PyMOL CGO cylinders between C-alpha atoms (Angstrom):
from pymol import cmd
from pymol.cgo import CYLINDER

trace = [
    CYLINDER, -213.13, 64.25, -119.09, -213.83, 65.98, -115.78, 0.3, 1, 1, 1, 1, 1, 1,
    CYLINDER, -213.83, 65.98, -115.78, -212.03, 69.24, -115.17, 0.3, 1, 1, 1, 1, 1, 1,
    CYLINDER, -212.03, 69.24, -115.17, -209.28, 70.02, -112.74, 0.3, 1, 1, 1, 1, 1, 1,
    CYLINDER, -209.28, 70.02, -112.74, -211.85, 70.87, -110.06, 0.3, 1, 1, 1, 1, 1, 1,
    CYLINDER, -211.85, 70.87, -110.06, -212.93, 67.23, -109.76, 0.3, 1, 1, 1, 1, 1, 1,
    CYLINDER, -212.93, 67.23, -109.76, -211.72, 64.73, -107.17, 0.3, 1, 1, 1, 1, 1, 1,
    CYLINDER, -211.72, 64.73, -107.17, -208.80, 62.39, -107.73, 0.3, 1, 1, 1, 1, 1, 1,
    CYLINDER, -208.80, 62.39, -107.73, -208.84, 58.92, -106.19, 0.3, 1, 1, 1, 1, 1, 1,
    CYLINDER, -208.84, 58.92, -106.19, -205.96, 56.55, -105.44, 0.3, 1, 1, 1, 1, 1, 1,
    CYLINDER, -205.96, 56.55, -105.44, -207.10, 52.96, -104.89, 0.3, 1, 1, 1, 1, 1, 1,
    CYLINDER, -207.10, 52.96, -104.89, -205.04, 49.80, -104.39, 0.3, 1, 1, 1, 1, 1, 1,
    CYLINDER, -205.04, 49.80, -104.39, -206.70, 46.42, -103.90, 0.3, 1, 1, 1, 1, 1, 1,
    CYLINDER, -206.70, 46.42, -103.90, -206.24, 42.67, -104.34, 0.3, 1, 1, 1, 1, 1, 1,
    CYLINDER, -206.24, 42.67, -104.34, -207.53, 40.56, -107.22, 0.3, 1, 1, 1, 1, 1, 1,
    CYLINDER, -207.53, 40.56, -107.22, -207.21, 36.84, -107.88, 0.3, 1, 1, 1, 1, 1, 1,
    CYLINDER, -207.21, 36.84, -107.88, -205.29, 35.74, -110.96, 0.3, 1, 1, 1, 1, 1, 1,
    CYLINDER, -205.29, 35.74, -110.96, -208.46, 34.94, -112.90, 0.3, 1, 1, 1, 1, 1, 1,
    CYLINDER, -208.46, 34.94, -112.90, -209.66, 38.52, -112.56, 0.3, 1, 1, 1, 1, 1, 1,
    CYLINDER, -209.66, 38.52, -112.56, -206.19, 39.86, -113.33, 0.3, 1, 1, 1, 1, 1, 1,
    CYLINDER, -206.19, 39.86, -113.33, -206.21, 37.83, -116.55, 0.3, 1, 1, 1, 1, 1, 1,
    CYLINDER, -206.21, 37.83, -116.55, -209.46, 39.55, -117.57, 0.3, 1, 1, 1, 1, 1, 1,
    CYLINDER, -209.46, 39.55, -117.57, -208.30, 43.02, -116.59, 0.3, 1, 1, 1, 1, 1, 1,
    CYLINDER, -208.30, 43.02, -116.59, -204.73, 42.95, -117.89, 0.3, 1, 1, 1, 1, 1, 1,
    CYLINDER, -204.73, 42.95, -117.89, -205.39, 42.88, -121.70, 0.3, 1, 1, 1, 1, 1, 1,
    CYLINDER, -205.39, 42.88, -121.70, -207.03, 46.31, -121.54, 0.3, 1, 1, 1, 1, 1, 1,
    CYLINDER, -207.03, 46.31, -121.54, -205.15, 47.90, -118.64, 0.3, 1, 1, 1, 1, 1, 1,
    CYLINDER, -205.15, 47.90, -118.64, -201.53, 46.82, -119.07, 0.3, 1, 1, 1, 1, 1, 1,
    CYLINDER, -201.53, 46.82, -119.07, -200.95, 48.04, -122.67, 0.3, 1, 1, 1, 1, 1, 1,
    CYLINDER, -200.95, 48.04, -122.67, -202.52, 51.39, -121.80, 0.3, 1, 1, 1, 1, 1, 1,
    CYLINDER, -202.52, 51.39, -121.80, -200.32, 51.78, -118.70, 0.3, 1, 1, 1, 1, 1, 1,
    CYLINDER, -200.32, 51.78, -118.70, -197.20, 50.85, -120.64, 0.3, 1, 1, 1, 1, 1, 1,
    CYLINDER, -197.20, 50.85, -120.64, -198.09, 53.27, -123.43, 0.3, 1, 1, 1, 1, 1, 1,
    CYLINDER, -198.09, 53.27, -123.43, -198.61, 56.10, -120.94, 0.3, 1, 1, 1, 1, 1, 1,
    CYLINDER, -198.61, 56.10, -120.94, -195.15, 55.51, -119.46, 0.3, 1, 1, 1, 1, 1, 1,
    CYLINDER, -195.15, 55.51, -119.46, -193.53, 55.35, -122.91, 0.3, 1, 1, 1, 1, 1, 1,
    CYLINDER, -193.53, 55.35, -122.91, -194.98, 58.59, -124.32, 0.3, 1, 1, 1, 1, 1, 1,
    CYLINDER, -194.98, 58.59, -124.32, -192.28, 60.94, -125.52, 0.3, 1, 1, 1, 1, 1, 1,
    CYLINDER, -192.28, 60.94, -125.52, -193.79, 63.83, -123.55, 0.3, 1, 1, 1, 1, 1, 1,
    CYLINDER, -193.79, 63.83, -123.55, -193.78, 61.71, -120.40, 0.3, 1, 1, 1, 1, 1, 1,
    CYLINDER, -193.78, 61.71, -120.40, -190.18, 60.61, -120.81, 0.3, 1, 1, 1, 1, 1, 1,
    CYLINDER, -190.18, 60.61, -120.81, -189.07, 64.18, -121.52, 0.3, 1, 1, 1, 1, 1, 1,
    CYLINDER, -189.07, 64.18, -121.52, -190.91, 65.54, -118.49, 0.3, 1, 1, 1, 1, 1, 1,
    CYLINDER, -190.91, 65.54, -118.49, -189.54, 62.78, -116.29, 0.3, 1, 1, 1, 1, 1, 1,
    CYLINDER, -189.54, 62.78, -116.29, -186.00, 63.51, -117.42, 0.3, 1, 1, 1, 1, 1, 1,
    CYLINDER, -186.00, 63.51, -117.42, -186.46, 67.18, -116.55, 0.3, 1, 1, 1, 1, 1, 1,
    CYLINDER, -186.46, 67.18, -116.55, -187.92, 66.29, -113.16, 0.3, 1, 1, 1, 1, 1, 1,
    CYLINDER, -187.92, 66.29, -113.16, -185.01, 63.92, -112.48, 0.3, 1, 1, 1, 1, 1, 1,
    CYLINDER, -185.01, 63.92, -112.48, -182.49, 66.63, -113.33, 0.3, 1, 1, 1, 1, 1, 1,
    CYLINDER, -182.49, 66.63, -113.33, -184.27, 69.22, -111.19, 0.3, 1, 1, 1, 1, 1, 1,
    CYLINDER, -184.27, 69.22, -111.19, -184.51, 66.79, -108.27, 0.3, 1, 1, 1, 1, 1, 1,
    CYLINDER, -184.51, 66.79, -108.27, -180.80, 66.02, -108.48, 0.3, 1, 1, 1, 1, 1, 1,
    CYLINDER, -180.80, 66.02, -108.48, -179.96, 69.72, -108.40, 0.3, 1, 1, 1, 1, 1, 1,
    CYLINDER, -179.96, 69.72, -108.40, -182.28, 70.22, -105.41, 0.3, 1, 1, 1, 1, 1, 1,
    CYLINDER, -182.28, 70.22, -105.41, -180.80, 67.37, -103.38, 0.3, 1, 1, 1, 1, 1, 1,
    CYLINDER, -180.80, 67.37, -103.38, -183.37, 64.68, -104.13, 0.3, 1, 1, 1, 1, 1, 1,
    CYLINDER, -183.37, 64.68, -104.13, -186.74, 66.42, -104.05, 0.3, 1, 1, 1, 1, 1, 1,
    CYLINDER, -186.74, 66.42, -104.05, -187.78, 69.47, -106.04, 0.3, 1, 1, 1, 1, 1, 1,
    CYLINDER, -187.78, 69.47, -106.04, -189.22, 72.21, -103.79, 0.3, 1, 1, 1, 1, 1, 1,
    CYLINDER, -189.22, 72.21, -103.79, -192.91, 72.77, -104.45, 0.3, 1, 1, 1, 1, 1, 1,
    CYLINDER, -192.91, 72.77, -104.45, -193.55, 75.38, -101.75, 0.3, 1, 1, 1, 1, 1, 1,
    CYLINDER, -193.55, 75.38, -101.75, -191.98, 78.82, -101.34, 0.3, 1, 1, 1, 1, 1, 1,
    CYLINDER, -191.98, 78.82, -101.34, -191.26, 80.19, -97.86, 0.3, 1, 1, 1, 1, 1, 1,
    CYLINDER, -191.26, 80.19, -97.86, -194.38, 82.36, -98.16, 0.3, 1, 1, 1, 1, 1, 1,
    CYLINDER, -194.38, 82.36, -98.16, -196.55, 79.28, -98.72, 0.3, 1, 1, 1, 1, 1, 1,
    CYLINDER, -196.55, 79.28, -98.72, -197.09, 79.76, -102.44, 0.3, 1, 1, 1, 1, 1, 1,
    CYLINDER, -197.09, 79.76, -102.44, -196.18, 77.18, -105.06, 0.3, 1, 1, 1, 1, 1, 1,
    CYLINDER, -196.18, 77.18, -105.06, -192.90, 77.17, -106.91, 0.3, 1, 1, 1, 1, 1, 1,
    CYLINDER, -192.90, 77.17, -106.91, -192.79, 77.12, -110.70, 0.3, 1, 1, 1, 1, 1, 1,
    CYLINDER, -192.79, 77.12, -110.70, -191.93, 73.41, -110.55, 0.3, 1, 1, 1, 1, 1, 1,
    CYLINDER, -191.93, 73.41, -110.55, -195.08, 72.48, -108.61, 0.3, 1, 1, 1, 1, 1, 1,
    CYLINDER, -195.08, 72.48, -108.61, -197.52, 72.53, -111.55, 0.3, 1, 1, 1, 1, 1, 1,
    CYLINDER, -197.52, 72.53, -111.55, -194.96, 70.75, -113.72, 0.3, 1, 1, 1, 1, 1, 1,
    CYLINDER, -194.96, 70.75, -113.72, -195.09, 67.70, -111.45, 0.3, 1, 1, 1, 1, 1, 1,
    CYLINDER, -195.09, 67.70, -111.45, -198.87, 67.64, -111.49, 0.3, 1, 1, 1, 1, 1, 1,
    CYLINDER, -198.87, 67.64, -111.49, -199.03, 68.15, -115.25, 0.3, 1, 1, 1, 1, 1, 1,
    CYLINDER, -199.03, 68.15, -115.25, -196.54, 65.34, -115.84, 0.3, 1, 1, 1, 1, 1, 1,
    CYLINDER, -196.54, 65.34, -115.84, -198.76, 62.90, -113.94, 0.3, 1, 1, 1, 1, 1, 1,
    CYLINDER, -198.76, 62.90, -113.94, -202.10, 64.45, -114.86, 0.3, 1, 1, 1, 1, 1, 1,
    CYLINDER, -202.10, 64.45, -114.86, -203.16, 61.94, -117.49, 0.3, 1, 1, 1, 1, 1, 1,
    CYLINDER, -203.16, 61.94, -117.49, -203.88, 58.47, -116.17, 0.3, 1, 1, 1, 1, 1, 1,
    CYLINDER, -203.88, 58.47, -116.17, -204.20, 55.65, -118.68, 0.3, 1, 1, 1, 1, 1, 1,
    CYLINDER, -204.20, 55.65, -118.68, -207.08, 54.31, -116.61, 0.3, 1, 1, 1, 1, 1, 1,
    CYLINDER, -207.08, 54.31, -116.61, -208.82, 57.69, -116.64, 0.3, 1, 1, 1, 1, 1, 1,
    CYLINDER, -208.82, 57.69, -116.64, -208.80, 57.62, -120.44, 0.3, 1, 1, 1, 1, 1, 1,
    CYLINDER, -208.80, 57.62, -120.44, -210.07, 54.04, -120.62, 0.3, 1, 1, 1, 1, 1, 1,
    CYLINDER, -210.07, 54.04, -120.62, -212.83, 54.76, -118.12, 0.3, 1, 1, 1, 1, 1, 1,
    CYLINDER, -212.83, 54.76, -118.12, -213.92, 57.88, -120.02, 0.3, 1, 1, 1, 1, 1, 1,
    CYLINDER, -213.92, 57.88, -120.02, -214.08, 55.92, -123.28, 0.3, 1, 1, 1, 1, 1, 1,
    CYLINDER, -214.08, 55.92, -123.28, -216.01, 53.08, -121.67, 0.3, 1, 1, 1, 1, 1, 1,
    CYLINDER, -216.01, 53.08, -121.67, -213.23, 50.64, -122.58, 0.3, 1, 1, 1, 1, 1, 1,
    CYLINDER, -213.23, 50.64, -122.58, -212.47, 49.79, -118.96, 0.3, 1, 1, 1, 1, 1, 1,
    CYLINDER, -212.47, 49.79, -118.96, -215.06, 50.23, -116.16, 0.3, 1, 1, 1, 1, 1, 1,
    CYLINDER, -215.06, 50.23, -116.16, -212.53, 50.90, -113.41, 0.3, 1, 1, 1, 1, 1, 1,
    CYLINDER, -212.53, 50.90, -113.41, -215.19, 51.42, -110.75, 0.3, 1, 1, 1, 1, 1, 1,
    CYLINDER, -215.19, 51.42, -110.75, -216.59, 47.96, -111.49, 0.3, 1, 1, 1, 1, 1, 1,
    CYLINDER, -216.59, 47.96, -111.49, -213.17, 46.44, -110.93, 0.3, 1, 1, 1, 1, 1, 1,
    CYLINDER, -213.17, 46.44, -110.93, -212.90, 48.18, -107.60, 0.3, 1, 1, 1, 1, 1, 1,
    CYLINDER, -212.90, 48.18, -107.60, -216.07, 46.29, -106.64, 0.3, 1, 1, 1, 1, 1, 1,
    CYLINDER, -216.07, 46.29, -106.64, -214.30, 43.01, -107.46, 0.3, 1, 1, 1, 1, 1, 1,
    CYLINDER, -214.30, 43.01, -107.46, -211.46, 43.39, -104.96, 0.3, 1, 1, 1, 1, 1, 1,
    CYLINDER, -211.46, 43.39, -104.96, -210.85, 40.21, -102.96, 0.3, 1, 1, 1, 1, 1, 1,
    CYLINDER, -210.85, 40.21, -102.96, -212.42, 40.50, -99.50, 0.3, 1, 1, 1, 1, 1, 1,
    CYLINDER, -212.42, 40.50, -99.50, -209.40, 38.90, -97.83, 0.3, 1, 1, 1, 1, 1, 1,
    CYLINDER, -209.40, 38.90, -97.83, -207.47, 42.14, -98.25, 0.3, 1, 1, 1, 1, 1, 1,
    CYLINDER, -207.47, 42.14, -98.25, -209.00, 45.48, -97.32, 0.3, 1, 1, 1, 1, 1, 1,
    CYLINDER, -209.00, 45.48, -97.32, -208.28, 47.91, -100.17, 0.3, 1, 1, 1, 1, 1, 1,
    CYLINDER, -208.28, 47.91, -100.17, -206.49, 51.20, -99.67, 0.3, 1, 1, 1, 1, 1, 1,
    CYLINDER, -206.49, 51.20, -99.67, -208.39, 54.23, -100.93, 0.3, 1, 1, 1, 1, 1, 1,
    CYLINDER, -208.39, 54.23, -100.93, -207.68, 57.94, -100.65, 0.3, 1, 1, 1, 1, 1, 1,
    CYLINDER, -207.68, 57.94, -100.65, -209.17, 61.01, -102.26, 0.3, 1, 1, 1, 1, 1, 1,
    CYLINDER, -209.17, 61.01, -102.26, -208.36, 64.69, -102.40, 0.3, 1, 1, 1, 1, 1, 1,
    CYLINDER, -208.36, 64.69, -102.40, -209.88, 67.68, -104.09, 0.3, 1, 1, 1, 1, 1, 1,
    CYLINDER, -209.88, 67.68, -104.09, -207.99, 69.44, -106.91, 0.3, 1, 1, 1, 1, 1, 1,
    CYLINDER, -207.99, 69.44, -106.91, -204.84, 67.33, -106.70, 0.3, 1, 1, 1, 1, 1, 1,
    CYLINDER, -204.84, 67.33, -106.70, -203.45, 63.88, -107.31, 0.3, 1, 1, 1, 1, 1, 1,
    CYLINDER, -203.45, 63.88, -107.31, -202.09, 61.94, -104.40, 0.3, 1, 1, 1, 1, 1, 1,
    CYLINDER, -202.09, 61.94, -104.40, -199.69, 60.14, -106.68, 0.3, 1, 1, 1, 1, 1, 1,
    CYLINDER, -199.69, 60.14, -106.68, -198.01, 63.50, -107.28, 0.3, 1, 1, 1, 1, 1, 1,
    CYLINDER, -198.01, 63.50, -107.28, -197.52, 63.85, -103.53, 0.3, 1, 1, 1, 1, 1, 1,
    CYLINDER, -197.52, 63.85, -103.53, -195.98, 60.40, -103.39, 0.3, 1, 1, 1, 1, 1, 1,
    CYLINDER, -195.98, 60.40, -103.39, -193.62, 61.06, -106.30, 0.3, 1, 1, 1, 1, 1, 1,
    CYLINDER, -193.62, 61.06, -106.30, -192.62, 64.34, -104.69, 0.3, 1, 1, 1, 1, 1, 1,
    CYLINDER, -192.62, 64.34, -104.69, -191.64, 62.53, -101.49, 0.3, 1, 1, 1, 1, 1, 1,
    CYLINDER, -191.64, 62.53, -101.49, -189.91, 59.52, -103.01, 0.3, 1, 1, 1, 1, 1, 1,
    CYLINDER, -189.91, 59.52, -103.01, -188.07, 61.43, -105.71, 0.3, 1, 1, 1, 1, 1, 1,
    CYLINDER, -188.07, 61.43, -105.71, -188.02, 60.37, -109.36, 0.3, 1, 1, 1, 1, 1, 1,
    CYLINDER, -188.02, 60.37, -109.36, -185.43, 57.60, -108.99, 0.3, 1, 1, 1, 1, 1, 1,
    CYLINDER, -185.43, 57.60, -108.99, -187.28, 55.64, -106.35, 0.3, 1, 1, 1, 1, 1, 1,
    CYLINDER, -187.28, 55.64, -106.35, -190.75, 56.37, -107.66, 0.3, 1, 1, 1, 1, 1, 1,
    CYLINDER, -190.75, 56.37, -107.66, -189.84, 55.07, -111.11, 0.3, 1, 1, 1, 1, 1, 1,
    CYLINDER, -189.84, 55.07, -111.11, -188.90, 51.66, -109.69, 0.3, 1, 1, 1, 1, 1, 1,
    CYLINDER, -188.90, 51.66, -109.69, -192.46, 50.98, -108.53, 0.3, 1, 1, 1, 1, 1, 1,
    CYLINDER, -192.46, 50.98, -108.53, -194.37, 48.57, -110.82, 0.3, 1, 1, 1, 1, 1, 1,
    CYLINDER, -194.37, 48.57, -110.82, -196.56, 50.12, -113.50, 0.3, 1, 1, 1, 1, 1, 1,
    CYLINDER, -196.56, 50.12, -113.50, -196.63, 53.85, -114.03, 0.3, 1, 1, 1, 1, 1, 1,
    CYLINDER, -196.63, 53.85, -114.03, -197.61, 56.72, -111.73, 0.3, 1, 1, 1, 1, 1, 1,
    CYLINDER, -197.61, 56.72, -111.73, -199.88, 54.69, -109.49, 0.3, 1, 1, 1, 1, 1, 1,
    CYLINDER, -199.88, 54.69, -109.49, -201.39, 52.44, -112.17, 0.3, 1, 1, 1, 1, 1, 1,
    CYLINDER, -201.39, 52.44, -112.17, -200.37, 48.76, -112.15, 0.3, 1, 1, 1, 1, 1, 1,
    CYLINDER, -200.37, 48.76, -112.15, -201.87, 45.31, -112.65, 0.3, 1, 1, 1, 1, 1, 1,
    CYLINDER, -201.87, 45.31, -112.65, -200.01, 42.25, -111.35, 0.3, 1, 1, 1, 1, 1, 1,
    CYLINDER, -200.01, 42.25, -111.35, -200.80, 38.58, -110.82, 0.3, 1, 1, 1, 1, 1, 1,
    CYLINDER, -200.80, 38.58, -110.82, -200.00, 36.65, -107.64, 0.3, 1, 1, 1, 1, 1, 1,
    CYLINDER, -200.00, 36.65, -107.64, -196.39, 36.85, -108.81, 0.3, 1, 1, 1, 1, 1, 1,
    CYLINDER, -196.39, 36.85, -108.81, -196.61, 40.17, -106.97, 0.3, 1, 1, 1, 1, 1, 1,
    CYLINDER, -196.61, 40.17, -106.97, -194.82, 38.33, -104.17, 0.3, 1, 1, 1, 1, 1, 1,
    CYLINDER, -194.82, 38.33, -104.17, -191.66, 38.40, -106.28, 0.3, 1, 1, 1, 1, 1, 1,
    CYLINDER, -191.66, 38.40, -106.28, -191.94, 42.19, -106.63, 0.3, 1, 1, 1, 1, 1, 1,
    CYLINDER, -191.94, 42.19, -106.63, -192.63, 42.81, -102.95, 0.3, 1, 1, 1, 1, 1, 1,
    CYLINDER, -192.63, 42.81, -102.95, -189.00, 43.27, -101.85, 0.3, 1, 1, 1, 1, 1, 1,
    CYLINDER, -189.00, 43.27, -101.85, -188.54, 46.03, -104.39, 0.3, 1, 1, 1, 1, 1, 1,
    CYLINDER, -188.54, 46.03, -104.39, -191.76, 47.74, -103.35, 0.3, 1, 1, 1, 1, 1, 1,
    CYLINDER, -191.76, 47.74, -103.35, -190.78, 47.51, -99.69, 0.3, 1, 1, 1, 1, 1, 1,
    CYLINDER, -190.78, 47.51, -99.69, -187.41, 49.06, -100.50, 0.3, 1, 1, 1, 1, 1, 1,
    CYLINDER, -187.41, 49.06, -100.50, -189.26, 52.09, -101.90, 0.3, 1, 1, 1, 1, 1, 1,
    CYLINDER, -189.26, 52.09, -101.90, -192.22, 52.48, -99.53, 0.3, 1, 1, 1, 1, 1, 1,
    CYLINDER, -192.22, 52.48, -99.53, -191.01, 51.07, -96.21, 0.3, 1, 1, 1, 1, 1, 1,
    CYLINDER, -191.01, 51.07, -96.21, -189.07, 54.17, -95.18, 0.3, 1, 1, 1, 1, 1, 1,
    CYLINDER, -189.07, 54.17, -95.18, -187.18, 54.24, -91.91, 0.3, 1, 1, 1, 1, 1, 1,
    CYLINDER, -187.18, 54.24, -91.91, -185.11, 56.59, -89.81, 0.3, 1, 1, 1, 1, 1, 1,
    CYLINDER, -185.11, 56.59, -89.81, -184.63, 60.12, -91.10, 0.3, 1, 1, 1, 1, 1, 1,
    CYLINDER, -184.63, 60.12, -91.10, -186.50, 59.36, -94.34, 0.3, 1, 1, 1, 1, 1, 1,
    CYLINDER, -186.50, 59.36, -94.34, -189.53, 58.18, -92.38, 0.3, 1, 1, 1, 1, 1, 1,
    CYLINDER, -189.53, 58.18, -92.38, -189.45, 61.34, -90.27, 0.3, 1, 1, 1, 1, 1, 1,
    CYLINDER, -189.45, 61.34, -90.27, -189.15, 63.61, -93.30, 0.3, 1, 1, 1, 1, 1, 1,
    CYLINDER, -189.15, 63.61, -93.30, -191.79, 61.92, -95.46, 0.3, 1, 1, 1, 1, 1, 1,
    CYLINDER, -191.79, 61.92, -95.46, -194.98, 63.39, -93.93, 0.3, 1, 1, 1, 1, 1, 1,
    CYLINDER, -194.98, 63.39, -93.93, -193.70, 66.93, -94.37, 0.3, 1, 1, 1, 1, 1, 1,
    CYLINDER, -193.70, 66.93, -94.37, -192.81, 66.49, -98.02, 0.3, 1, 1, 1, 1, 1, 1,
    CYLINDER, -192.81, 66.49, -98.02, -196.02, 64.66, -98.85, 0.3, 1, 1, 1, 1, 1, 1,
    CYLINDER, -196.02, 64.66, -98.85, -197.97, 67.32, -97.00, 0.3, 1, 1, 1, 1, 1, 1,
    CYLINDER, -197.97, 67.32, -97.00, -196.39, 69.94, -99.24, 0.3, 1, 1, 1, 1, 1, 1,
    CYLINDER, -196.39, 69.94, -99.24, -198.40, 68.52, -102.12, 0.3, 1, 1, 1, 1, 1, 1,
    CYLINDER, -198.40, 68.52, -102.12, -201.50, 66.94, -100.71, 0.3, 1, 1, 1, 1, 1, 1,
    CYLINDER, -201.50, 66.94, -100.71, -202.33, 68.63, -97.41, 0.3, 1, 1, 1, 1, 1, 1,
    CYLINDER, -202.33, 68.63, -97.41, -203.21, 65.28, -95.83, 0.3, 1, 1, 1, 1, 1, 1,
    CYLINDER, -203.21, 65.28, -95.83, -204.15, 64.96, -92.18, 0.3, 1, 1, 1, 1, 1, 1,
    CYLINDER, -204.15, 64.96, -92.18, -201.86, 61.93, -92.06, 0.3, 1, 1, 1, 1, 1, 1,
    CYLINDER, -201.86, 61.93, -92.06, -199.59, 61.92, -95.12, 0.3, 1, 1, 1, 1, 1, 1,
    CYLINDER, -199.59, 61.92, -95.12, -197.97, 58.65, -94.03, 0.3, 1, 1, 1, 1, 1, 1,
    CYLINDER, -197.97, 58.65, -94.03, -201.01, 56.80, -95.32, 0.3, 1, 1, 1, 1, 1, 1,
    CYLINDER, -201.01, 56.80, -95.32, -199.74, 57.31, -98.86, 0.3, 1, 1, 1, 1, 1, 1,
    CYLINDER, -199.74, 57.31, -98.86, -196.80, 55.08, -97.96, 0.3, 1, 1, 1, 1, 1, 1,
    CYLINDER, -196.80, 55.08, -97.96, -198.33, 52.71, -95.43, 0.3, 1, 1, 1, 1, 1, 1,
    CYLINDER, -198.33, 52.71, -95.43, -201.70, 52.04, -97.10, 0.3, 1, 1, 1, 1, 1, 1,
    CYLINDER, -201.70, 52.04, -97.10, -200.50, 50.72, -100.47, 0.3, 1, 1, 1, 1, 1, 1,
    CYLINDER, -200.50, 50.72, -100.47, -197.61, 48.86, -98.82, 0.3, 1, 1, 1, 1, 1, 1,
    CYLINDER, -197.61, 48.86, -98.82, -200.06, 47.03, -96.53, 0.3, 1, 1, 1, 1, 1, 1,
    CYLINDER, -200.06, 47.03, -96.53, -202.12, 45.93, -99.53, 0.3, 1, 1, 1, 1, 1, 1,
    CYLINDER, -202.12, 45.93, -99.53, -199.02, 44.71, -101.34, 0.3, 1, 1, 1, 1, 1, 1,
    CYLINDER, -199.02, 44.71, -101.34, -197.88, 42.70, -98.32, 0.3, 1, 1, 1, 1, 1, 1,
    CYLINDER, -197.88, 42.70, -98.32, -201.27, 41.18, -97.57, 0.3, 1, 1, 1, 1, 1, 1,
    CYLINDER, -201.27, 41.18, -97.57, -201.89, 40.34, -101.23, 0.3, 1, 1, 1, 1, 1, 1,
    CYLINDER, -201.89, 40.34, -101.23, -198.52, 38.61, -101.49, 0.3, 1, 1, 1, 1, 1, 1,
    CYLINDER, -198.52, 38.61, -101.49, -199.22, 36.64, -98.31, 0.3, 1, 1, 1, 1, 1, 1,
    CYLINDER, -199.22, 36.64, -98.31, -202.67, 35.57, -99.58, 0.3, 1, 1, 1, 1, 1, 1,
    CYLINDER, -202.67, 35.57, -99.58, -201.38, 34.54, -103.02, 0.3, 1, 1, 1, 1, 1, 1,
    CYLINDER, -201.38, 34.54, -103.02, -203.35, 37.31, -104.75, 0.3, 1, 1, 1, 1, 1, 1,
    CYLINDER, -203.35, 37.31, -104.75, -202.54, 39.88, -107.39, 0.3, 1, 1, 1, 1, 1, 1,
    CYLINDER, -202.54, 39.88, -107.39, -202.74, 43.67, -107.10, 0.3, 1, 1, 1, 1, 1, 1,
    CYLINDER, -202.74, 43.67, -107.10, -204.68, 46.30, -109.01, 0.3, 1, 1, 1, 1, 1, 1,
    CYLINDER, -204.68, 46.30, -109.01, -203.23, 49.74, -108.27, 0.3, 1, 1, 1, 1, 1, 1,
    CYLINDER, -203.23, 49.74, -108.27, -205.17, 52.56, -109.86, 0.3, 1, 1, 1, 1, 1, 1,
    CYLINDER, -205.17, 52.56, -109.86, -206.03, 56.23, -109.88, 0.3, 1, 1, 1, 1, 1, 1,
    CYLINDER, -206.03, 56.23, -109.88, -209.09, 57.86, -111.30, 0.3, 1, 1, 1, 1, 1, 1,
    CYLINDER, -209.09, 57.86, -111.30, -210.59, 61.33, -111.49, 0.3, 1, 1, 1, 1, 1, 1,
    CYLINDER, -210.59, 61.33, -111.49, -214.35, 61.64, -110.99, 0.3, 1, 1, 1, 1, 1, 1,
]
cmd.load_cgo(trace, "trace")
């Protein structure tokens, strides 16, 4: 596997149900297993407790700009992607599936050096809301029934009011994005357009 100095990618695109049926047997069990690991559940419980004590989001930056002791814990908790492991083993050519995205929906893609954008998103949303998103930590495969999950996804990503104002600052704490709102708006757009077109969704992250 590539080291921590490599680039992490977050990609969300639309697939038709036939392609989802081919992808799901390899991807879905791996995603579910990653979420069910004892180490993952223990780390998530600790993050949830810390977030509750901190008022919803664990601080990852000190006043002097350095990272808090919790900052690497969040990244470590989400470091291993099930799709990363499958891609490394040759069991699932994730890049090839990105080439199969349905042209009716423009995919969302973002990359950043030495960090994972999903960690920035989890940091902003907090563990309770982030855990309600389909799949695990940015990895998910859904058929056109995605339309039935859309209201729940909108409830998490379609922030408004004070939350919408606060989101870019918190996300920027982790990722240093020029426009951190894209982490919310980009995937949500793909979900909405896929649901409208009767397509499924392949949400994925990969380190190259």
